[in-house]
C-alpha positions in Angstrom: 9.9 -19.2 31.5 6.2 -18.7 31.6 4.1 -16.5 33.6 0.5 -17.4 34.5 -2.1 -15.7 36.2 -2.7 -12.0 37.5 1.3 -11.6 37.8 3.2 -9.1 36.1 6.5 -8.9 34.9 8.3 -5.4 35.8 12.4 -5.5 34.1 14.0 -2.8 35.8 17.0 -3.7 35.3 19.3 -5.9 33.2 18.1 -8.1 30.1 14.3 -10.4 29.6 14.9 -12.6 26.3 11.9 -14.0 25.9 11.1 -17.0 24.3 8.1 -18.3 26.0 5.1 -18.0 26.5 3.6 -15.4 29.4 0.0 -16.4 29.9 -0.3 -13.4 32.5 -2.8 -10.5 32.0 -0.9 -8.3 34.1 0.7 -5.1 33.3 4.1 -5.8 32.2 6.7 -3.0 32.7 9.8 -2.6 30.7 12.2 0.9 33.2 10.5 2.0 35.7 7.5 4.9 36.3 10.8 7.1 37.3 13.7 7.0 34.9 15.6 3.8 35.2 16.6 1.1 33.1 15.7 -3.0 32.2 15.1 -4.3 28.4 12.6 -7.1 26.5 14.4 -9.1 24.1 13.8 -12.4 22.7 12.5 -14.1 19.6 9.2 -15.4 19.9 7.8 -14.6 23.3 4.8 -14.0 23.7 2.6 -11.7 26.4 -1.6 -12.2 27.0 -1.1 -8.6 29.2 -0.1 -4.7 27.8 4.3 -4.5 28.2 4.7 -0.6 29.0 8.2 0.4 28.2 9.0 3.3 30.0 11.7 6.2 29.8 14.8 4.3 30.8 13.0 0.9 28.8 13.9 -0.9 26.1 12.1 -3.8 23.9 14.8 -5.2 21.1 13.2 -7.9 19.7 16.1 -10.5 18.6 18.3 -7.8 21.2 21.7 -9.0 19.9 23.5 -6.6 17.7 22.2 -7.6 14.2 19.9 -10.3 15.4 16.5 -10.0 14.7 13.3 -11.8 16.0 9.3 -11.0 16.9 7.7 -10.6 20.3 3.9 -10.7 20.0 2.1 -8.5 23.0 -1.5 -8.2 23.7 -0.7 -5.2 23.6 2.3 -1.9 23.8 2.2 1.3 25.5 5.5 4.2 25.4 6.4 6.1 28.2 9.4 7.6 26.8 11.0 3.9 26.6 12.6 2.9 22.9 12.4 0.8 20.5 15.5 -0.2 19.4 15.0 -2.0 16.0 17.5 -4.0 13.5 17.3 -3.9 10.0 19.4 -6.6 8.5 19.3 -6.8 5.1 15.8 -8.0 4.2 15.0 -9.2 7.7 14.1 -6.8 10.5 12.9 -6.8 13.7 8.7 -7.1 14.3 6.8 -6.9 17.3 3.1 -7.9 16.5 0.3 -6.6 18.9 -2.7 -7.8 18.9 -4.5 -5.1 21.0 -3.8 -1.2 20.8 -1.0 0.0 20.2 -0.1 3.1 22.3 3.4 5.9 21.3 2.4 7.7 23.9 0.8 7.2 27.1 1.3 9.6 29.1 3.6 12.8 29.6 6.6 11.4 26.5 6.4 9.8 23.5 8.3 6.7 22.5 11.2 6.6 20.9 11.8 5.1 17.7 16.0 3.8 17.4 16.7 1.7 14.1 19.9 0.0 13.3 20.5 -1.3 10.4 22.8 -3.1 8.1 23.7 -4.7 5.0 21.5 -4.6 1.5 17.7 -3.4 1.1 16.0 -4.2 -1.8 13.2 -1.2 -3.9 10.6 -1.3 -3.0 10.6 -3.3 0.6 8.4 -3.3 3.0 9.6 -3.6 6.7 6.8 -3.6 9.0 8.5 -3.0 12.6 4.7 -3.2 14.2 2.2 -5.7 13.7 -1.0 -4.4 14.6 -3.0 -7.1 13.8 -6.1 -5.4 15.4 -8.9 -3.2 13.3 -7.6 0.3 15.1 -5.3 2.6 14.2 -2.1 3.3 16.0 -2.8 5.9 18.7 -0.9 8.6 19.9 2.2 8.3 17.4 4.4 9.5 16.7 8.5 8.7 18.2 9.5 11.4 19.6 11.1 13.2 16.3 9.7 10.7 13.9 6.6 12.1 12.2 4.7 10.5 9.9 6.0 10.5 6.0 10.2 11.5 7.3 11.9 11.1 5.2 15.4 8.7 5.5 18.1 6.4 3.6 18.8 2.6 3.3 22.0 0.6 1.6 22.7 2.7 -1.7 21.4 5.8 -0.6 17.4 4.4 -1.6 15.1 6.6 0.1 13.3 5.3 2.7 10.0 6.8 4.3 8.4 5.6 7.4 4.6 5.7 8.5 2.1 4.7 10.9 -1.0 3.8 8.7 1.2 1.8 6.0 0.7 -2.5 5.3 -1.8 -5.1 5.7 -4.9 -2.9 7.2 -3.2 0.1 6.7 -2.3 0.5 10.2 1.2 -0.2 11.1 4.5 1.1 11.8 6.3 0.3 8.8 9.5 1.8 7.0 9.2 1.6 2.6 11.8 1.9 0.4 11.5 3.6 -2.8 10.5 1.6 -5.4 7.6 -0.3 -7.7 5.1 -2.4 -5.6 3.6 -5.7 -7.7 -0.3 -7.3 -6.4 -0.8 -10.0 -7.9 -4.8 -11.8 -7.8 -5.6 -15.3 -7.1 -5.0 -15.2 -4.2 -7.0 -15.7 -0.7 -5.5 -14.8 3.3 -1.9 -16.2 2.2 -3.3 -19.2 0.2 -2.7 -19.2 -3.8 -6.5 -20.2 -4.8 -8.1 -19.8 -8.5 -10.7 -17.2 -8.1 -11.9 -13.8 -9.6 -10.0 -10.0 -7.4 -11.8 -7.0 -6.8 -9.0 -4.9 -6.9 -8.6 -0.8 -5.9 -6.5 2.0 -6.3 -6.9 5.0 -3.9 -5.1 7.6 -2.1 -6.1 8.0 1.7 -4.5 11.0 3.5 -0.3 11.2 2.3 0.1 7.1 1.3 -1.6 4.7 -1.5 -3.9 2.3 -0.3 -4.5 -1.3 -2.6 -7.7 -3.4 -1.6 -8.3 -6.8 -2.5 -11.8 -7.8 -2.0 -12.5 -5.9 0.8 -9.4 -5.5 3.4 -6.4 -3.1 2.6 -3.2 -5.3 1.4 -0.8 -2.5 1.5 -0.3 1.1 2.3 2.6 3.3 1.4 3.3 6.5 1.3 2.3 8.0 -2.5 5.8 9.9 -2.9 7.6 6.7 -2.8 6.7 5.5 -6.1 8.2 7.9 -7.8 8.3 7.4 -11.5 8.3 3.4 -10.8 4.8 1.5 -11.1 2.5 0.6 -9.0 1.6 -3.6 -10.5 -2.3 -5.3 -10.4 -1.9 -9.0 -11.5 -5.3 -10.1 -12.2 -3.9 -13.0 -13.8 -7.2 -15.6 -14.4 -11.1 -15.8 -14.1 -13.0 -11.7 -14.1 -10.7 -9.5 -12.0 -11.5 -5.6 -12.0 -9.5 -2.5 -11.2 -11.3 0.5 -9.6 -8.4 3.7 -9.7 -11.0 5.3 -7.5 -9.6 9.2 -8.2 -13.1 9.5 -6.2 -11.6 9.2 -3.2 -10.3 11.8 -1.2 -7.0 11.7 -2.9 -8.0 12.7 -6.0 -5.9 12.1 -9.0 -2.8 10.7 -7.5 0.0 10.9 -9.1 1.2 7.6 -9.2 1.5 5.0 -12.5 -0.6 2.1 -12.7 -0.1 -1.0 -14.6 -2.9 -4.0 -14.7 -2.6 -7.4 -16.0 -5.7 -8.6 -16.1 -4.5 -11.6 -17.6 -5.8 -14.2 -19.9 -8.0 -16.9 -19.5 -10.8 -17.9 -22.1 -13.7 -16.9 -21.8 -12.8 -14.0 -18.9 -13.7 -10.5 -18.2 -11.4 -8.8 -16.4 -12.6 -5.1 -15.9 -11.4 -1.8 -15.6 -13.0 1.2 -14.1 -11.5 4.9 -13.4 -13.5 6.9 -10.7 -14.5 10.3 -12.0 -11.9 12.9 -9.2 -12.5 16.4 -7.8 -13.2 18.7 -10.5 -12.1 18.1 -14.0 -9.0 16.7 -16.1 -8.3 19.0 -18.8 -7.9 15.8 -20.9 -7.4 12.5 -20.8 -5.6 10.2 -24.0 -7.1 7.0 -24.7 -4.1 5.0 -27.2 -4.6 1.3 -28.1 -2.1 -0.5 -28.5 -2.0 -4.3 -29.9 -4.4 -6.9 -29.8 -1.4 -9.3 -28.1 -2.1 -9.5 -24.9 -6.1 -9.9 -25.3 -6.4 -6.3 -26.1 -3.8 -4.2 -24.4 -3.7 0.4 -24.1 -3.3 3.7 -22.2 -4.9 6.4 -20.6 -2.8 9.3 -19.7 -4.1 12.4 -17.8 -3.3 15.7 -18.0 -5.0 17.4 -15.7 -4.0 21.4 -16.0 -3.8 21.9 -20.0 -0.4 21.9 -19.5 0.3 19.4 -22.7 2.1 17.2 -19.6 0.9 14.2 -19.1 1.1 13.7 -15.0 -0.4 10.1 -14.9 -0.7 7.3 -16.9 -2.7 3.8 -16.2 -0.9 1.3 -18.6 -3.5 -2.3 -19.4 -2.8 -6.0 -21.3 -5.5 -8.8 -21.5 -8.8 -6.8 -20.5 -11.9 -6.8 -22.1 -14.1 -3.7 -20.8 -12.4 -0.4 -20.3 -14.5 2.2 -18.1 -13.9 5.8 -17.8 -15.0 8.5 -15.5 -13.5 10.9 -15.7 -15.0 14.9 -16.3 -12.4 16.0 -19.2 -12.9 18.8 -21.1 -11.0 17.4 -23.7 -10.3 13.5 -24.6 -8.1 11.9 -27.7 -8.6 8.3 -28.5 -6.0 7.3 -31.0 -6.1 3.5 -32.5 -2.8 1.8 -33.1 -3.3 -1.7 -33.9 -3.8 -2.1 -37.9 -6.9 -1.9 -40.9 -9.3 -1.8 -38.4 -13.2 -0.4 -38.1 -14.3 2.0 -34.9 -17.7 2.9 -33.8 -19.0 5.3 -31.9 -21.8 5.5 -30.6 -24.5 6.6 -27.5 -23.2 4.5 -24.0 -25.1 3.7 -21.6 -26.9 6.6 -18.8 -27.2 10.3 -19.6 -23.8 12.1 -20.5 -21.9 8.9 -21.4 -20.4 7.4 -24.4 -19.2 4.1 -25.7 -15.9 3.5 -28.6 -15.9 0.5 -30.0 -12.8 -1.1 -31.9 -12.8 -4.1 -34.3 -8.5 -4.4 -32.8 -9.2 -2.0 -29.8 -10.9 -1.9 -26.1 -14.2 -1.6 -25.6 -14.4 1.7 -23.3 -17.4 3.6 -21.9 -16.9 6.5 -21.4 -17.9 10.4 -19.8 -18.8 12.4 -22.7 -16.1 15.5 -23.0 -16.9 19.1 -22.3 -14.7 21.0 -25.2 -14.0 18.3 -27.5 -13.4 15.3 -29.1 -10.4 13.8 -31.6 -10.3 10.3 -32.4 -7.2 9.6 -34.5 -6.8 6.9 -37.2 -3.5 5.8 -38.3 -3.6 3.2 -40.6 -4.7 4.5 -44.2 -7.1 1.4 -43.6 -9.0 2.5 -41.0 -13.0 3.0 -41.2 
């Protein structure tokens, strides 16, 4: 089936299964301006125009019970209409939108109705609206579903909705609590042998992951819990900036950075300063295999509890720009020589071990402690 020109598709009753291409530029409607009926379903269909889902109307890719599907539209708008989505295991309905996503066009918000079946996987992201434009979703939320609304999926797992999730931090997603992992050596969906620059920061209530200037993931901070966010740098000169200087400050997510070991590469970890001072920052240098590993633990309020930890393997330099009252450096690698010297820049120092990571850090305001755990340490 195809419709072209300036014609519009109006579904005022029954069901249209859109499995083909609709190149019309008119304003397509599901339901009527007055409460009516009508359903738009199908899999693989595309509309060159905007689809408006009015009160009484429903959009449901795939449509049949538990049958998932994908619809592509230029724009989508809801005026009291319903998005009935299936989540079957780890497969899900999706609407791909290249222009505007508007959840509330006139007086009534859209309604999101989820039919969930089978088993979901911890840490998974289900993108029900993939917003490929650079703009955020307009006029969220769906009725009764504000940002961060919590729900449960299979096995009683916690999940939450976000209108600022996924690729570009502007998709409508459901995210299951759990660990997440992101790889380097990757560009535009293709695995490559190249250096990658990662940034982790908190914006609003979401953790954003940026790779080479592109936001590749955003999900609610609360869903990480005690699980870790892992960056795998693999080969080449990969970098990770943990950006506590962003609006979210010292966010509570444990981070793992595996720089990857490759002859001659220099993988770098930088920790950006957070608003205000941390109480204590503890660096622990663990082993030389993988090529220098360790942890950075942060106690932000002096309660002797380290609220967050950054673990790393396979790095060369570490730069810690946090303002801290107290700093502790503990070396556990065996018999080693530790050198403390001035760093590059005002108020910076450098600590270097024959077995541990080369670390440049902001001078503490109260105390500096160096723990050598081997009798042969110097």
